[in-house]
TORVONU-638890 format. One record per residue: x, y, z of N, C-alpha, C in turn; residue in one letter; chain; residue number from 1. Coordinates in pm, whole numbers, always signed. Layout:
BEGIN
(rec (X Y Z) (X Y Z) (X Y Z) 'A' 'A' NUM)
...
This chain:
BEGIN
(rec (+99 -117 -27) (-18 -2 -4) (+88 +141 -5) 'M' 'A' 1)
(rec (+47 +224 -74) (+148 +362 -99) (+93 +431 +8) 'A' 'A' 2)
(rec (+229 +528 +24) (+212 +589 +131) (+158 +725 +121) 'G' 'A' 3)
(rec (+120 +798 +214) (+119 +1004 +115) (+258 +1047 +147) 'N' 'A' 4)
(rec (+279 +1121 +51) (+394 +1199 +73) (+370 +1362 +52) 'V' 'A' 5)
(rec (+435 +1464 +124) (+387 +1565 +158) (+529 +1621 +85) 'I' 'A' 6)
(rec (+497 +1725 -37) (+673 +1808 -47) (+627 +1958 +9) 'I' 'A' 7)
(rec (+723 +1973 +71) (+699 +2115 +159) (+831 +2181 +160) 'S' 'A' 8)
(rec (+840 +2294 +187) (+948 +2386 +198) (+978 +2406 +316) 'D' 'A' 9)
(rec (+1102 +2339 +381) (+1169 +2322 +525) (+1135 +2449 +591) 'A' 'A' 10)
(rec (+1205 +2551 +474) (+1207 +2645 +551) (+1077 +2778 +598) 'K' 'A' 11)
(rec (+984 +2744 +507) (+882 +2847 +572) (+760 +2708 +581) 'N' 'A' 12)
(rec (+795 +2616 +569) (+669 +2470 +636) (+581 +2478 +517) 'L' 'A' 13)
(rec (+565 +2544 +383) (+475 +2549 +320) (+436 +2436 +217) 'K' 'A' 14)
(rec (+314 +2385 +210) (+297 +2258 +142) (+275 +2257 -12) 'N' 'A' 15)
(rec (+307 +2210 -65) (+276 +2191 -239) (+140 +2150 -250) 'A' 'A' 16)
(rec (+90 +2198 -380) (-84 +2143 -360) (-95 +2126 -496) 'S' 'A' 17)
(rec (-174 +2024 -486) (-251 +1942 -613) (-390 +1945 -658) 'I' 'A' 18)
(rec (-369 +2031 -797) (-501 +2086 -798) (-555 +1997 -937) 'V' 'A' 19)
(rec (-677 +2004 -1001) (-754 +1981 -1124) (-674 +1880 -1190) 'D' 'A' 20)
(rec (-737 +1760 -1225) (-643 +1674 -1350) (-512 +1611 -1245) 'N' 'A' 21)
(rec (-493 +1646 -1103) (-405 +1567 -1049) (-252 +1616 -1059) 'D' 'A' 22)
(rec (-267 +1770 -1120) (-126 +1812 -1137) (-86 +1909 -1035) 'S' 'A' 23)
(rec (+23 +1919 -993) (+89 +2017 -910) (+119 +2121 -942) 'L' 'A' 24)
(rec (+37 +2202 -893) (+48 +2340 -861) (+185 +2418 -861) 'K' 'A' 25)
(rec (+225 +2510 -964) (+329 +2570 -987) (+297 +2706 -1042) 'V' 'A' 26)
(rec (+386 +2856 -992) (+384 +2943 -1052) (+483 +2959 -1100) 'I' 'A' 27)
(rec (+498 +3020 -1245) (+660 +3068 -1289) (+636 +3222 -1248) 'S' 'A' 28)
(rec (+811 +3189 -1184) (+887 +3342 -1180) (+918 +3376 -1270) 'S' 'A' 29)
(rec (+919 +3500 -1287) (+995 +3564 -1381) (+1174 +3634 -1379) 'A' 'A' 30)
(rec (+1144 +3602 -1238) (+1281 +3661 -1166) (+1378 +3505 -1118) 'V' 'A' 31)
(rec (+1518 +3568 -1186) (+1596 +3398 -1173) (+1629 +3414 -1015) 'P' 'A' 32)
(rec (+1648 +3285 -967) (+1699 +3257 -858) (+1867 +3323 -826) 'V' 'A' 33)
(rec (+1847 +3417 -711) (+1977 +3454 -691) (+2107 +3360 -656) 'F' 'A' 34)
(rec (+2208 +3430 -734) (+2308 +3289 -716) (+2353 +3219 -776) 'G' 'A' 35)
(rec (+2244 +3190 -856) (+2262 +3029 -917) (+2361 +3048 -1026) 'E' 'A' 36)
(rec (+2407 +2875 -1054) (+2514 +2902 -1123) (+2497 +2920 -1300) 'Q' 'A' 37)
(rec (+2563 +2983 -1344) (+2523 +3035 -1518) (+2541 +2881 -1565) 'T' 'A' 38)
(rec (+2422 +2867 -1651) (+2468 +2726 -1743) (+2450 +2770 -1833) 'K' 'A' 39)
(rec (+2398 +2877 -1910) (+2402 +2903 -2060) (+2475 +3080 -2111) 'Q' 'A' 40)
(rec (+2562 +3044 -2183) (+2602 +3134 -2241) (+2547 +3191 -2372) 'I' 'A' 41)
(rec (+2535 +3331 -2428) (+2463 +3378 -2526) (+2577 +3349 -2648) 'A' 'A' 42)
(rec (+2538 +3278 -2753) (+2637 +3251 -2906) (+2550 +3356 -3003) 'Y' 'A' 43)
(rec (+2656 +3402 -3097) (+2621 +3489 -3233) (+2744 +3489 -3283) 'R' 'A' 44)
(rec (+2761 +3472 -3373) (+2854 +3456 -3478) (+2820 +3448 -3642) 'D' 'A' 45)
(rec (+2918 +3527 -3718) (+2902 +3483 -3881) (+2922 +3317 -3873) 'Y' 'A' 46)
(rec (+2864 +3319 -3989) (+2930 +3154 -4106) (+3042 +3276 -4162) 'F' 'A' 47)
(rec (+3179 +3130 -4113) (+3272 +3166 -4180) (+3369 +3056 -4221) 'R' 'A' 48)
(rec (+3487 +3105 -4334) (+3548 +2966 -4392) (+3666 +2999 -4344) 'N' 'A' 49)
(rec (+3720 +2857 -4389) (+3854 +2869 -4337) (+3981 +2945 -4293) 'S' 'A' 50)
(rec (+3957 +3034 -4350) (+4036 +3172 -4354) (+3974 +3261 -4233) 'A' 'A' 51)
(rec (+3858 +3253 -4194) (+3794 +3326 -4101) (+3737 +3440 -4166) 'G' 'A' 52)
(rec (+3657 +3440 -4313) (+3579 +3507 -4336) (+3440 +3508 -4323) 'S' 'A' 53)
(rec (+3346 +3621 -4327) (+3207 +3588 -4323) (+3154 +3646 -4486) 'Q' 'A' 54)
(rec (+3257 +3678 -4530) (+3191 +3739 -4733) (+3136 +3624 -4786) 'N' 'A' 55)
(rec (+3019 +3643 -4810) (+2990 +3447 -4887) (+3014 +3516 -5037) 'M' 'A' 56)
(rec (+3008 +3613 -5121) (+3009 +3639 -5228) (+3124 +3631 -5306) 'N' 'A' 57)
(rec (+3166 +3487 -5291) (+3285 +3450 -5342) (+3288 +3333 -5467) 'I' 'A' 58)
(rec (+3388 +3316 -5528) (+3399 +3197 -5661) (+3351 +3032 -5602) 'V' 'A' 59)
(rec (+3258 +2993 -5613) (+3253 +2840 -5593) (+3169 +2766 -5706) 'G' 'A' 60)
(rec (+3185 +2645 -5704) (+3153 +2571 -5811) (+3123 +2422 -5741) 'S' 'A' 61)
(rec (+3064 +2365 -5824) (+3069 +2233 -5756) (+3177 +2112 -5724) 'L' 'A' 62)
(rec (+3246 +2129 -5839) (+3365 +2076 -5800) (+3475 +2148 -5740) 'A' 'A' 63)
(rec (+3484 +2260 -5661) (+3541 +2319 -5547) (+3491 +2407 -5473) 'A' 'A' 64)
(rec (+3388 +2334 -5457) (+3237 +2432 -5359) (+3318 +2514 -5233) 'P' 'A' 65)
(rec (+3278 +2593 -5160) (+3369 +2694 -5034) (+3233 +2659 -4952) 'V' 'A' 66)
(rec (+3299 +2619 -4868) (+3225 +2602 -4713) (+3262 +2689 -4638) 'D' 'A' 67)
(rec (+3117 +2791 -4554) (+3131 +2852 -4399) (+3046 +2806 -4322) 'F' 'A' 68)
(rec (+3072 +2812 -4193) (+3080 +2738 -4075) (+3045 +2769 -3985) 'N' 'A' 69)
(rec (+2931 +2701 -3893) (+2957 +2744 -3771) (+3017 +2602 -3705) 'I' 'A' 70)
(rec (+3078 +2597 -3601) (+3140 +2460 -3588) (+3056 +2426 -3415) 'L' 'A' 71)
(rec (+3095 +2334 -3377) (+3045 +2304 -3230) (+3151 +2333 -3140) 'A' 'A' 72)
(rec (+3127 +2332 -3014) (+3232 +2405 -2943) (+3347 +2299 -2911) 'H' 'A' 73)
(rec (+3458 +2336 -2893) (+3590 +2274 -2882) (+3602 +2225 -2727) 'T' 'A' 74)
(rec (+3526 +2257 -2632) (+3532 +2225 -2504) (+3427 +2148 -2475) 'G' 'A' 75)
(rec (+3394 +2147 -2322) (+3241 +2082 -2274) (+3122 +2148 -2297) 'A' 'A' 76)
(rec (+3115 +2239 -2382) (+3022 +2315 -2408) (+2907 +2212 -2506) 'C' 'A' 77)
(rec (+2791 +2184 -2538) (+2681 +2148 -2595) (+2691 +2318 -2701) 'D' 'A' 78)
(rec (+2632 +2351 -2841) (+2608 +2470 -2905) (+2496 +2445 -2965) 'R' 'A' 79)
(rec (+2379 +2588 -2943) (+2257 +2553 -2978) (+2222 +2661 -3105) 'Y' 'A' 80)
(rec (+2208 +2627 -3238) (+2176 +2748 -3300) (+2001 +2770 -3320) 'I' 'A' 81)
(rec (+1978 +2858 -3274) (+1801 +2885 -3282) (+1770 +2942 -3388) 'K' 'A' 82)
(rec (+1872 +3026 -3452) (+1830 +3104 -3559) (+1950 +3115 -3684) 'S' 'A' 83)
(rec (+1899 +3178 -3791) (+2006 +3211 -3905) (+1947 +3315 -3983) 'I' 'A' 84)
(rec (+2011 +3443 -3961) (+1957 +3558 -4024) (+2010 +3573 -4144) 'S' 'A' 85)
(rec (+2008 +3590 -4254) (+2054 +3632 -4413) (+2056 +3771 -4438) 'F' 'A' 86)
(rec (+2138 +3787 -4497) (+2192 +3935 -4577) (+2197 +3920 -4693) 'E' 'A' 87)
(rec (+2128 +3994 -4833) (+2187 +3921 -4959) (+2140 +4086 -5026) 'L' 'A' 88)
(rec (+2245 +4160 -5012) (+2233 +4312 -5108) (+2240 +4307 -5241) 'L' 'A' 89)
(rec (+2206 +4400 -5273) (+2184 +4415 -5404) (+2068 +4523 -5451) 'G' 'A' 90)
(rec (+2133 +4631 -5513) (+1988 +4726 -5585) (+1906 +4684 -5662) 'T' 'A' 91)
(rec (+1770 +4729 -5656) (+1683 +4659 -5747) (+1669 +4554 -5742) 'N' 'A' 92)
(rec (+1689 +4450 -5654) (+1656 +4332 -5648) (+1537 +4264 -5639) 'A' 'A' 93)
(rec (+1513 +4142 -5729) (+1358 +4103 -5707) (+1378 +3942 -5685) 'T' 'A' 94)
(rec (+1287 +3887 -5636) (+1263 +3760 -5564) (+1312 +3644 -5675) 'L' 'A' 95)
(rec (+1310 +3677 -5788) (+1391 +3547 -5911) (+1548 +3582 -5870) 'S' 'A' 96)
(rec (+1576 +3644 -5837) (+1727 +3674 -5890) (+1752 +3598 -5736) 'Q' 'A' 97)
(rec (+1914 +3608 -5759) (+2000 +3572 -5652) (+2072 +3706 -5580) 'F' 'A' 98)
(rec (+2071 +3828 -5483) (+2075 +3918 -5483) (+2015 +3995 -5574) 'G' 'A' 99)
(rec (+2113 +4076 -5695) (+2083 +4110 -5782) (+2147 +4056 -5874) 'S' 'A' 100)
(rec (+2180 +3944 -5907) (+2238 +3880 -6044) (+2148 +3752 -6062) 'I' 'A' 101)
(rec (+2140 +3687 -6157) (+2082 +3599 -6209) (+2026 +3467 -6142) 'T' 'A' 102)
(rec (+1908 +3400 -6158) (+1932 +3278 -6039) (+2024 +3223 -6059) 'A' 'A' 103)
(rec (+2115 +3175 -5995) (+2227 +3043 -5963) (+2191 +2900 -6047) 'L' 'A' 104)
(rec (+2293 +2865 -6059) (+2299 +2720 -6152) (+2252 +2604 -6074) 'T' 'A' 105)
(rec (+2353 +2622 -5947) (+2374 +2469 -5874) (+2269 +2544 -5726) 'N' 'A' 106)
(rec (+2322 +2663 -5686) (+2227 +2671 -5595) (+2367 +2649 -5436) 'G' 'A' 107)
(rec (+2297 +2753 -5345) (+2361 +2714 -5196) (+2299 +2602 -5151) 'V' 'A' 108)
(rec (+2383 +2532 -5077) (+2355 +2452 -4972) (+2399 +2498 -4816) 'D' 'A' 109)
(rec (+2275 +2465 -4716) (+2244 +2442 -4596) (+2277 +2335 -4545) 'I' 'A' 110)
(rec (+2367 +2276 -4512) (+2383 +2121 -4441) (+2423 +2104 -4311) 'L' 'A' 111)
(rec (+2325 +2031 -4209) (+2388 +2025 -4091) (+2447 +1836 -4061) 'Y' 'A' 112)
(rec (+2573 +1863 -4032) (+2656 +1774 -3995) (+2633 +1710 -3861) 'F' 'A' 113)
(rec (+2605 +1576 -3858) (+2627 +1479 -3752) (+2572 +1309 -3771) 'N' 'A' 114)
(rec (+2692 +1240 -3740) (+2707 +1124 -3776) (+2593 +1018 -3693) 'P' 'A' 115)
(rec (+2489 +1061 -3667) (+2369 +979 -3639) (+2264 +1039 -3723) 'D' 'A' 116)
(rec (+2302 +1082 -3815) (+2218 +1123 -3893) (+2193 +1053 -4024) 'V' 'A' 117)
(rec (+2135 +947 -4124) (+2131 +921 -4236) (+2230 +974 -4305) 'E' 'A' 118)
(rec (+2351 +904 -4362) (+2447 +943 -4497) (+2523 +1080 -4373) 'G' 'A' 119)
(rec (+2527 +1093 -4278) (+2606 +1188 -4213) (+2558 +1320 -4184) 'G' 'A' 120)
(rec (+2459 +1364 -4304) (+2450 +1484 -4280) (+2280 +1544 -4374) 'F' 'A' 121)
(rec (+2193 +1604 -4311) (+2054 +1681 -4394) (+2100 +1803 -4438) 'V' 'A' 122)
(rec (+2070 +1804 -4582) (+2088 +1877 -4693) (+1919 +1992 -4625) 'N' 'A' 123)
(rec (+1920 +2087 -4525) (+1800 +2174 -4513) (+1744 +2242 -4639) 'I' 'A' 124)
(rec (+1869 +2252 -4729) (+1806 +2320 -4835) (+1778 +2247 -4978) 'S' 'A' 125)
(rec (+1760 +2103 -4951) (+1683 +2035 -5031) (+1812 +2041 -5179) 'L' 'A' 126)
(rec (+1753 +2098 -5297) (+1799 +2073 -5411) (+1924 +2202 -5411) 'E' 'A' 127)
(rec (+1938 +2278 -5344) (+2005 +2389 -5333) (+1925 +2525 -5355) 'G' 'A' 128)
(rec (+1949 +2640 -5287) (+1892 +2769 -5290) (+1923 +2865 -5396) 'L' 'A' 129)
(rec (+1838 +2838 -5481) (+1928 +2947 -5614) (+1860 +3092 -5656) 'K' 'A' 130)
(rec (+1721 +3126 -5551) (+1681 +3255 -5562) (+1650 +3312 -5414) 'T' 'A' 131)
(rec (+1640 +3454 -5425) (+1590 +3529 -5300) (+1483 +3460 -5241) 'N' 'A' 132)
(rec (+1376 +3432 -5346) (+1262 +3363 -5261) (+1270 +3241 -5240) 'W' 'A' 133)
(rec (+1357 +3135 -5285) (+1402 +2992 -5207) (+1452 +3033 -5105) 'E' 'A' 134)
(rec (+1535 +3127 -5061) (+1551 +3170 -4938) (+1458 +3208 -4807) 'I' 'A' 135)
(rec (+1390 +3252 -4889) (+1226 +3353 -4825) (+1175 +3231 -4793) 'L' 'A' 136)
(rec (+1152 +3139 -4856) (+1046 +3036 -4863) (+1091 +2906 -4742) 'R' 'A' 137)
(rec (+1220 +2909 -4755) (+1291 +2853 -4646) (+1257 +2908 -4482) 'L' 'A' 138)
(rec (+1288 +3036 -4501) (+1191 +3126 -4356) (+1087 +3140 -4364) 'C' 'A' 139)
(rec (+975 +3086 -4434) (+838 +3121 -4434) (+817 +3262 -4435) 'K' 'A' 140)
(rec (+917 +3319 -4506) (+853 +3478 -4566) (+857 +3559 -4415) 'G' 'A' 141)
(rec (+939 +3555 -4371) (+980 +3605 -4251) (+1133 +3669 -4240) 'D' 'A' 142)
(rec (+1123 +3816 -4236) (+1017 +3916 -4180) (+941 +3943 -4303) 'P' 'A' 143)
(rec (+825 +3994 -4265) (+749 +3996 -4401) (+683 +4182 -4376) 'A' 'A' 144)
(rec (+724 +4208 -4485) (+700 +4356 -4511) (+689 +4424 -4662) 'F' 'A' 145)
(rec (+666 +4553 -4689) (+645 +4573 -4806) (+539 +4517 -4894) 'G' 'A' 146)
(rec (+553 +4564 -5038) (+469 +4502 -5063) (+503 +4492 -5278) 'N' 'A' 147)
(rec (+406 +4465 -5339) (+497 +4444 -5507) (+591 +4432 -5533) 'G' 'A' 148)
(rec (+652 +4509 -5591) (+801 +4488 -5636) (+906 +4525 -5534) 'T' 'A' 149)
(rec (+871 +4555 -5434) (+935 +4533 -5295) (+883 +4462 -5187) 'N' 'A' 150)
(rec (+807 +4432 -5206) (+801 +4251 -5091) (+899 +4207 -5029) 'A' 'A' 151)
(rec (+941 +4228 -4869) (+1063 +4175 -4858) (+1194 +4240 -4866) 'F' 'A' 152)
(rec (+1185 +4323 -4929) (+1296 +4416 -4985) (+1324 +4539 -4894) 'R' 'A' 153)
(rec (+1423 +4558 -4805) (+1434 +4665 -4741) (+1547 +4758 -4790) 'A' 'A' 154)
(rec (+1546 +4850 -4821) (+1605 +5011 -4860) (+1749 +5021 -4784) 'S' 'A' 155)
(rec (+1815 +5058 -4830) (+1937 +5150 -4793) (+2011 +5073 -4693) 'N' 'A' 156)
(rec (+1988 +4970 -4669) (+2049 +4860 -4579) (+2216 +4861 -4562) 'V' 'A' 157)
(rec (+2295 +4880 -4623) (+2420 +4939 -4629) (+2430 +5002 -4785) 'V' 'A' 158)
(rec (+2489 +5124 -4726) (+2480 +5254 -4823) (+2359 +5253 -4898) 'G' 'A' 159)
(rec (+2370 +5263 -5048) (+2237 +5305 -5091) (+2176 +5139 -5163) 'N' 'A' 160)
(rec (+2230 +5055 -5105) (+2217 +4895 -5153) (+2083 +4893 -5054) 'N' 'A' 161)
(rec (+2017 +4785 -5123) (+1861 +4728 -5090) (+1964 +4608 -5027) 'D' 'A' 162)
(rec (+1847 +4525 -4959) (+1882 +4376 -4946) (+1727 +4289 -4882) 'A' 'A' 163)
(rec (+1784 +4169 -4916) (+1669 +4094 -4847) (+1733 +4049 -4764) 'F' 'A' 164)
(rec (+1630 +4024 -4635) (+1678 +3973 -4450) (+1618 +3858 -4423) 'I' 'A' 165)
(rec (+1630 +3730 -4476) (+1539 +3663 -4454) (+1594 +3612 -4320) 'P' 'A' 166)
(rec (+1475 +3568 -4235) (+1525 +3487 -4118) (+1461 +3362 -4043) 'F' 'A' 167)
(rec (+1536 +3275 -4036) (+1525 +3120 -4021) (+1530 +3058 -3857) 'L' 'A' 168)
(rec (+1403 +3087 -3850) (+1389 +3038 -3696) (+1342 +2913 -3689) 'D' 'A' 169)
(rec (+1458 +2853 -3648) (+1473 +2700 -3613) (+1411 +2632 -3559) 'I' 'A' 170)
(rec (+1299 +2646 -3460) (+1164 +2661 -3409) (+1065 +2658 -3480) 'N' 'A' 171)
(rec (+1039 +2782 -3516) (+902 +2754 -3614) (+929 +2689 -3721) 'V' 'A' 172)
(rec (+1026 +2680 -3752) (+1030 +2582 -3930) (+1038 +2420 -3906) 'V' 'A' 173)
(rec (+1130 +2426 -3773) (+1153 +2262 -3792) (+1119 +2241 -3641) 'F' 'A' 174)
(rec (+1051 +2283 -3532) (+1017 +2232 -3393) (+1077 +2201 -3336) 'G' 'A' 175)
(rec (+1218 +2267 -3317) (+1329 +2210 -3223) (+1320 +2358 -3170) 'L' 'A' 176)
(rec (+1259 +2351 -3055) (+1270 +2444 -2918) (+1370 +2495 -2893) 'V' 'A' 177)
(rec (+1474 +2399 -2886) (+1592 +2495 -2828) (+1716 +2497 -2974) 'N' 'A' 178)
(rec (+1641 +2468 -3132) (+1733 +2483 -3203) (+1807 +2381 -3234) 'G' 'A' 179)
(rec (+1926 +2372 -3322) (+2007 +2263 -3384) (+2128 +2258 -3316) 'I' 'A' 180)
(rec (+2148 +2142 -3241) (+2248 +2049 -3132) (+2374 +2057 -3205) 'R' 'A' 181)
(rec (+2493 +2145 -3132) (+2598 +2083 -3218) (+2692 +2026 -3092) 'L' 'A' 182)
(rec (+2709 +1892 -3079) (+2753 +1834 -2956) (+2867 +1883 -2909) 'R' 'A' 183)
(rec (+2914 +1890 -2780) (+3076 +1917 -2769) (+3156 +1881 -2764) 'A' 'A' 184)
(rec (+3289 +1917 -2852) (+3385 +1877 -2897) (+3360 +1757 -3001) 'G' 'A' 185)
(rec (+3266 +1808 -3088) (+3276 +1677 -3167) (+3289 +1757 -3294) 'T' 'A' 186)
(rec (+3258 +1677 -3453) (+3286 +1753 -3560) (+3102 +1817 -3630) 'N' 'A' 187)
(rec (+3022 +1759 -3550) (+2887 +1858 -3566) (+2916 +1978 -3624) 'D' 'A' 188)
(rec (+2865 +1987 -3729) (+2856 +2146 -3759) (+2739 +2179 -3837) 'K' 'A' 189)
(rec (+2739 +2339 -3906) (+2608 +2348 -3979) (+2680 +2422 -4090) 'I' 'A' 190)
(rec (+2671 +2375 -4205) (+2752 +2463 -4317) (+2660 +2575 -4444) 'V' 'A' 191)
(rec (+2701 +2664 -4468) (+2646 +2721 -4574) (+2740 +2701 -4666) 'I' 'A' 192)
(rec (+2735 +2577 -4806) (+2789 +2566 -4941) (+2803 +2667 -5038) 'R' 'A' 193)
(rec (+2872 +2742 -5072) (+2888 +2805 -5214) (+2951 +2730 -5309) 'I' 'A' 194)
(rec (+2858 +2663 -5442) (+2877 +2567 -5530) (+2824 +2688 -5649) 'N' 'A' 195)
(rec (+2860 +2815 -5653) (+2848 +2905 -5766) (+2943 +3023 -5753) 'D' 'A' 196)
(rec (+2943 +3095 -5877) (+3036 +3200 -5884) (+2907 +3329 -5807) 'N' 'A' 197)
(rec (+2942 +3383 -5666) (+2856 +3464 -5601) (+2950 +3599 -5647) 'L' 'A' 198)
(rec (+3092 +3615 -5718) (+3144 +3711 -5666) (+3109 +3847 -5751) 'S' 'A' 199)
(rec (+2972 +3826 -5814) (+2930 +4005 -5840) (+2796 +4026 -5807) 'T' 'A' 200)
(rec (+2764 +3915 -5704) (+2663 +3935 -5584) (+2738 +4021 -5463) 'V' 'A' 201)
(rec (+2652 +4174 -5479) (+2697 +4279 -5372) (+2718 +4246 -5249) 'T' 'A' 202)
(rec (+2658 +4147 -5195) (+2729 +4147 -5021) (+2635 +3987 -4996) 'G' 'A' 203)
(rec (+2668 +3865 -4939) (+2632 +3791 -4868) (+2691 +3752 -4786) 'F' 'A' 204)
(rec (+2611 +3743 -4643) (+2646 +3689 -4507) (+2570 +3631 -4422) 'T' 'A' 205)
(rec (+2574 +3578 -4326) (+2443 +3466 -4244) (+2521 +3498 -4118) 'A' 'A' 206)
(rec (+2419 +3536 -4032) (+2471 +3542 -3879) (+2414 +3393 -3843) 'I' 'A' 207)
(rec (+2494 +3323 -3727) (+2389 +3231 -3657) (+2383 +3256 -3512) 'G' 'A' 208)
(rec (+2243 +3261 -3428) (+2253 +3282 -3274) (+2166 +3150 -3202) 'S' 'A' 209)
(rec (+2264 +3141 -3084) (+2141 +3079 -2975) (+2256 +3087 -2879) 'G' 'A' 210)
(rec (+2284 +2965 -2817) (+2358 +2947 -2682) (+2469 +2811 -2666) 'F' 'A' 211)
(rec (+2568 +2854 -2596) (+2649 +2702 -2561) (+2578 +2717 -2412) 'D' 'A' 212)
(rec (+2518 +2545 -2416) (+2566 +2493 -2257) (+2648 +2437 -2218) 'R' 'A' 213)
(rec (+2637 +2532 -2086) (+2773 +2456 -2023) (+2769 +2322 -1905) 'L' 'A' 214)
(rec (+2835 +2220 -1952) (+2826 +2117 -1885) (+2820 +2129 -1724) 'S' 'A' 215)
(rec (+2823 +2224 -1654) (+2749 +2204 -1503) (+2618 +2198 -1505) 'I' 'A' 216)
(rec (+2586 +2165 -1381) (+2432 +2170 -1327) (+2345 +2063 -1430) 'G' 'A' 217)
């Protein structure tokens, strides 16, 4: 026969309560516990190539692709990427172009590498992102502003250059509340792979944001 269990606060002798549906009554506090050990560190950085550059308007090809990466933490921290913010510069660019040049032949790949995945990686971009619209479609049209020929296009972002600024919310698109996990000390990574000559694109960068989860606690 099971015995009764009472959960109480030893300091104030207050007992926890059970409410409808046999649930434990709790109240979420917006104020963190004072002195609690830090378990998360904010993370934000550009996708970078092996030389450390974030400028993805470079020459790539299927035979010689160029990778821009966000890597797993080299120490004991799991890294979670919750969003990717893109910037594609080009005056008077249209959705059917890439930046302000014609649609790409091969497309830009976005790859998530993890040995537990079948084949070792997931191609988030499917068959390659060849136009501004295909990147916006991946991002579910976020952010949505403007109309007609100016839809999704921000004016004078860098100097006189306009830009498409798609924002990929990993949770919204893929249902991963904490984002994509890059396991501590592994070869896990997220890659933006350039398979075309993008040297005439005015500007193309991407920033990954999330947090590093410390191994303590």
